[in-house]
N, C-alpha and C positions, 0 to 999 in steps of 0.2 A: 525488555525493559532494562534500562541502565539506571543505577542509583548513584548520584554524585553527592558527596558530603563536602560542604564548604567549611566546616570547622567542627570541633568536638561538641559544641553546645547548640549548633544550628540544626534546623530540620533538614532532612534529605531532599534533594532536588531530583525528581523522577523524569527520565528522558526516554524517548522511543527512537529506534532507528527505522527510518522510512525508506522503502525501496520504491522508486518511481517507475511508472509504466507510461507508455505512449498509446493513446487511443487513435486508431487509424479510421477516420470517418469516411474515407473514400471506399473502403472495403465493405462488402455486404455483411449484414449481421447474421450470426448463427444462432438459431433458436431465439431470435429477437434480442440477442445480447451483443454488445459492441466487442470488437476484437482488440486485444491489448498485446503489447510487446515490451520486454525489458528495455530500459534505457541505460543501464549500468551507472545510474546516478543514485546516490544515497544521501540522506540528511539525518541529522540528529536534532530532534525538536522536543520541547517540553510536552509532556503528556497532556497538560491542560489545553494545549492549542489544537488538539485533534478535534475536528468538527464532526466527523461521522466515520463509521466503519464501512468497508466495502467487502463484498464477497467475490473473490477471484477464483475461477475454475481453470485448472491447467488442461490444455488439450494434449493428451498423451500421444496422439498419433502425429503430432507436429512439434518441431523444435522452436522454442521461444514464442509460442502462441498460447494466449490465455483468453478467457471470456469474462466479461464483467456482468455478474448476475444482479440485475436490478430488481428482481422479483422477491428476494428474500427479506428485504427491509421495508 
């Protein structure tokens, strides 16, 4: 989380840095979870604009491979 102050008397503006992943729908699912890959794209957005959390599991046996866990939420 980043906290940005616009002035001495103003409330802080809270921001989050978001790392983007790509879902590859053509690939088979692992444990019924979609496979993800880093995209090297980042954005900084207001925390209030975050719609939902996701649980991403790293596949330690492969480079740049992750799974999107849909069963935790």
